[in-house]
Structure formats: structure tokens, C-alpha cells
C-alpha positions, 0 to 999 in steps of 0.5 A, spaced: 196 597 526 191 593 531 193 598 537 193 604 533 186 602 530 183 600 537 185 607 539 182 610 533 175 606 534 175 608 542 175 615 540 170 614 535 166 611 540 167 616 545 165 621 540 159 618 537 156 615 543 158 619 549 160 613 552 166 610 557 171 606 553 177 602 556 182 599 552 185 592 554 191 590 551 190 583 548 195 578 545 197 579 538 192 578 533 186 579 538 181 584 536 174 584 540 169 589 543 165 588 549 160 591 552 158 589 559 163 583 558 159 581 552 163 580 546 159 585 540 165 584 535 170 579 535 175 580 529 177 572 530 182 569 525 182 575 520 184 580 526 191 576 526 192 578 519 190 585 520 183 585 517 179 588 522 171 590 522 170 597 520 169 603 525 161 604 522 160 596 524 163 597 531 159 603 532 153 600 530 154 593 534 155 597 540 150 602 539 145 596 538 148 593 545 147 599 549 140 600 546 138 593 549 
């Protein structure tokens, strides 16, 4: 599920922010979004259980980081 969700979020970031997105496979239960090597979203231990941040929250965090 996490992999499919990551693909969907990446597509949303490309579409809404017109930005380049790279997907990097991590270990099981890892969900992290980075911009210029800085984590803007870290799923933490909840990601291991499949509880992931919403797409809207991810887009907002990336947008805020890009606008800095």
C-alpha cells in the first residue's frame, strides 16, 4: 500500500506543483518526503502501521518548503 500511495502522491506533486519528483524505495514502513535533502514529511512509526499523512498535507508541506 505504501508504494502505491507514494506513486499517487508523487503524481499529485508533479501535477499541482509542476515539480520534478523522484521516488526512492526505502525499508518497510518508511514514508518520508524530502525537498533538497531536508525532510518535510516523516511518517514515523505510524507509517509502519500504514497510517500515512494526507495528500493535501504533503502538498502543503512541499509547497511551503519550495516557497522559502
